[in-house]
C-alpha positions, 0 to 999 in steps of 0.5 A: 505495477510500479509506484512512486516512492511516497506511495510505496511508503504509504503502502508499507505503512498500510500493510503494517496496519496503520490507518491513513491518519497514522501513516500521515503522522509517520510521514509528516504529511497532512491527513488529506495528502495521505488520503489522496495518496491512498486513493491514487494507490487504490485506483492504480492497483485496482483495489477498494479496501485495505484488505484487498491491498493486503490480498494483492500483497500476499498474492505477489509474495506467493508469486515470487516464492513460486518463481524462486523454487518455493 
């Protein structure tokens, strides 16, 4: 499922271990904007936590690995 550029940036930072607040600082946006982005990401990807987001990421990595002969 494709995400807009800003949401991909938020996901990248969350997967790197940043909090919503830390991601906001890195992207020079308000904490509230980062929180809304995070909520939209979770809704779109049908997850409810950072750990579920990480699990989804790992599942996608495994899928790509298997598709490329891993």
